[in-house]
N, C-alpha and C positions, 0 to 999 in steps of 0.2 A: 306598817307591820306586814310580813309577808304571808300567805295562804299557806296552810300546812298542805303538803303532799297529798292526792288522793291514790296513787299508785303504791302497789305493793312491794316494798322491799324485796331485795333477792332473786333468786335465778331458780325455777322449778327443775331445771336439768340437772343442778347444781346439788341441790336437795336429794333428789332422788339418786343421784350418786352416791350419796352420803349414806343413806339407807342400803343401796345394795353392797356398798363395801361391807357393813356388817354380815351381809349374809356370806361374801367372799372369806372376811376374816373367820366366822364361824366354822367355814368349810377348810381352815389351815391353808388359802391360797394366797393369803395376806400376812407379810412378817412385820411386827413391829421390832425396832430395834432394843435389843436390854430382856427382849422378854421369850421366853422359851417357845418352840412351836409346839401348840397344843396339837391332840388329836382332832380329828374333822367332827363337828358338833353338829349333824342333821337335822335334830331337832331344832334349834337355834336358826338354821340355815331356813327352814321351813316356815317357820315363824315370820322371818323377814319378808317370805316370798308371798304369803298371805297378805302382808301389810303392804306389799307393791300391787297386788290384784286388789286389794279393796281401795287404795287410792285410784287406780285407773278405772275402777266401778264406780266411784264416785265421781270424781274430776273429768271423767272421760269428756264431756261436751263442753268443757271449758278449756281444753288444752289444744294448741296448736299443734301443728303437722309434726315438727321437731320433737317438740316436748313428747306426745304420743309416742314416736318413733323410739325415742330414748327409753321411755318406760316400758315398751312392748321388748326392746330389746333386753333390758336386764331381767326383766321376768324370765324371759326367754334362754338367756345365758343360765341364770340360776337354776334353771328348771334342769336344764341338760348337764349341769355340774353336780346336781343333788343325786340326777339317775346315776351318772358314772361314778360317786363314791359309793352309792348304796349297793351297786353291782360289784364292787371289790370285794 
């Protein structure tokens, strides 16, 4: 009998990307085929941003450099995009 794996499946950067794309979709920056383009929903994008910031705070000591940089980049990008849309 083989021993069960103790490693955690999946990739943290892919996980963060999936969450971040929810924010980009909420801002109307990602289009889905067959779905009409919606107006930007800043409130929903802000909720995603808060989720990413919470993950950063809770996971920061366990992240590798690449994971940390990816998470910080998505947070920065969403913050900038939200500000741009709010200024329109």
